[in-house]
Every structure is written in structure tokens, then in C-alpha cells.
C-alpha positions, 0 to 999 in steps of 0.5 A: 499499499505504501509503494503504491501511494508512493508511485502515485505521488511521483506520478502527480509530482512529475505531472504538476506544472511549474508556476508561471512567473509573475505577469505572465501567461501561458496556454494549454497549447504552450505548456504542451510544446514546452514540457517542464524540464524538472523532475521531482521523484520520491525514492523508496527501497526496502530490504531485510537487511538495509531496512527502509530508505525514503528520499527525493531526487530532484533533476533538471533536463536540458538538450544542448542541441538537436543532435545532442542527447538530453542531459540531466542534473540532480540532486538526491538524498535518502534517510533510513529507518536505521538512521542512515543518510546518503546524499549526492549531486550528478550530472550526465551531459551530451553536448557538441552534436553529441561528440563530447559526454561528461559524466561526474558527481559526488556522494556522502553518506553515513550507513548503518548495516545489519548483516545476518551472514557477513561476506559469508563468515557466518557472523551477524555484524552491525556496521557503520559506514562513513564514506565520501566519493567523487567521480569524473569521466569525459568521453570523445566520439572518435569514429561512428559509435565509438568513443575514447576517454579518461576518468578519475575518482577519489573515495575515503571509505571508513568501516567500523562496528557498532559494538566491541565484538563486531569491531573485533571480527572486523579486525580479524578479517582485515576490513578497515576501510580504505582511502583512495584516489585514481585515474584510468582510461575508457573505450566505449561503443554506444549505438543505443537510441536512448540513455534512459529507455533504449529499445535498440542497439548496444553498449560496450564499456571497457575501463580501468582505474588505477588507484595510486598512493600519490593520488591520496590513496594508501595503497596501489591498486588496480580495478578493471571493468567490462560492461555490456549491454544489448536491446532488441525490440519485438511485438508491439513495443515489447523489448528484450534487454541483456546485460553482462557485467564483470569486475576484476581487481589487482592488488586491492584491499578487501574493502575495494573487492568486487561486490555482487552486482544484482538486484535484491542483494545487499552491496558490500555483503558478499565480496571477492576479487573478481566478479561476473554477472549476466541479466536478462530482462523482458519489458512488455508494453502494457499501455502507451506510458506504461511497461511491466518487467520480468528479469533474471540474473546470476552473479559469481564471485571468484578469485581470492575471498576476503579471508584468503581462500580461493573461490571459483564458479564451480562452487554453488557457494559462490554463485549468486542468482536473482529473479524478480519483476517490476512495473514502469511509467514513462515521466517524460516521453521526450526523453525516455524517463521512467519511475520504476517499481521493482521487487527482486529476490535472491538466495539466503532470504535476499530481497529488495523493493525498489522505487527509483528513476530509470531502468536498472540498465 
């Protein structure tokens, strides 16, 4: 009932026109020709391990020229029943006839988590994570749908137990947080027809991040990522979407190991040196502005574990399945922005309910 009410509120907010400036008048025809560039989207998530979180995202849409894709600038904040707070600012831009793309943002958080089986240790832990994070990526179109670019990131992550016993366990496992700064290169292909609501085309992103002591970090290590997404339209507006995601680390502290990237799992509860996942999602067109989704996925953690053991995908303990469903409403048809309500499940009682902006990929 609460989720249904939240979705109704989201749709009501986005449908509300901005007030006209004093001394001006607008007609219905003018309002239709010039939709509001503003987005107001309530955020809601709930899971057995992160409790319930609620917040708001405020976004501003702008298209710099006819050939560029819609750009978005925004801020958001969420507060949870576990007294956690997360806030961020972000920008995703396309300009110069889509020859240039910039993505950047910053995030701060103070998060209290209760884990039933933290990192597969069998221990129930209550942790407090304080972190700050900043990210910047620039891409330049070199030929056709191919881009090259560079990126930089800085993070300060502190992990501590909420009681003496938990703190001792975290110390024994070597999980003490980390401070890092790094730079990397990006190669990307993007033939999707939309950043926010793709119906055809494919996307490939190959990037690395070299975290260096000279950039303010506490140790040198490397992260490599591969992200593939494909979209095939079929039937009367239906879309089949596939995503394959991989992350590899080299000499990284355990706090920077690869997590399970699947809906339904708590980020950071399961970590290992490397992670690979694949998701398949069917997006069914219910009406002009309504869609429904069914999705399944599976992830594997392999390489070094947090306790030094070697993990392999042949062991079922290291395989994490997920499945779920959702319903979406198109908030801004001209930009493909949707409000998305989803429910996802995984193994070992992992599950989650999410109200957010946009499809998951």
C-alpha cells in the first residue's frame, strides 16, 4: 500500500506544471509544446538487511543541441529507518552534437547495516560505514558510435563496528576501510537510441582505474571493468534487454573487492577479488506510458576471498541467482525517463523493493 501510494505521488509530482512567472500567462498549447524540464521523483527501497529508505531526487533536463542527447543535472538524498543518510549530486551531459559526453558527481553517506551472514563468514554484524566519493569521466566520439576518454575518482571509506565484538571481527577479517584516488582510461561503444529507455542498439564500456598512493590513497591497486548491454525490440513495443557485467581487481584492499551487482542483494555483503554477472530482462508494453518487466540474473564471485581462500564459479556457494518483476510509468516521453517500481529476490533470504528513476540498465 505504501509503495503504491509512493508511485502515485511520484506521478502526481511529475505531472504538476511549474508555476508561471509573475505577469506572464501560458496557454494549454504552449504547455504541451514546452514540457517542464524539472523532475521530482520520490525514492524508496526496502530490504531485510538495509531496512526501509525514503528520499527525493530533483533533476533538471536540458538538450544542448538537436543532435545531442538529453542531459540531466540532479541532487538526491535518502534517509533510512536504521538512521542512515545518503546524499549526492550528479551530472550526465551530451553536447557539441553528441561528440562530447561528461559524467560526474559526488556522494556522501553515513550508513548503518545489519548483516546476517557478513561476507559469508557466518557472523551477524552491525556496521557503520562513513564514506565520501567523487567521480569524473570525459568521452570524445572518435568514429561512428565509438568513444574514447579518461576518468578520475577519489574516495574515503571508513568501516567500523557498532559494538566491540563486531569491531574485533572486522579487524580479524582485515576490513578497516580505505582511502584512495585514481585515474583511468575508457573505451566505449554506444548505438542505443536512448540513454534512459533504450529499445535497440548495444552498449560496451571497457575501463580501468589505477588507484595510486600519489593521488592521496593508502596503497596502489587496479580495478578493471567490462559492461555490455544489448536491446532488441519485438512485438508491439516490447523490448528484450541483456546485460553482462564483469569487475576484476589487482592488489586491492578487501574493502575495494568486487561486490555482487544484482538486484535483491545488499551491496558490499558479498565480496571477492573478481565478479561476473549476466541479467536478462523482458520489458512488456502494457499501454502507451506503462510497461512491466520480468528479469532473471546470476552472478559469480571468484579469485581471492576476503579471508584469503580461493573461490571458483564451480562451487555453488559462490553463485548468486536473482529474479524479480517490476512496473514502470513513463514520466517524460521526450527523454525516456521512467518511474520504476521493482521487487527482486536472491538466495539466502536476500530480497529488495525499489522505487527509483529509470530502468536498471
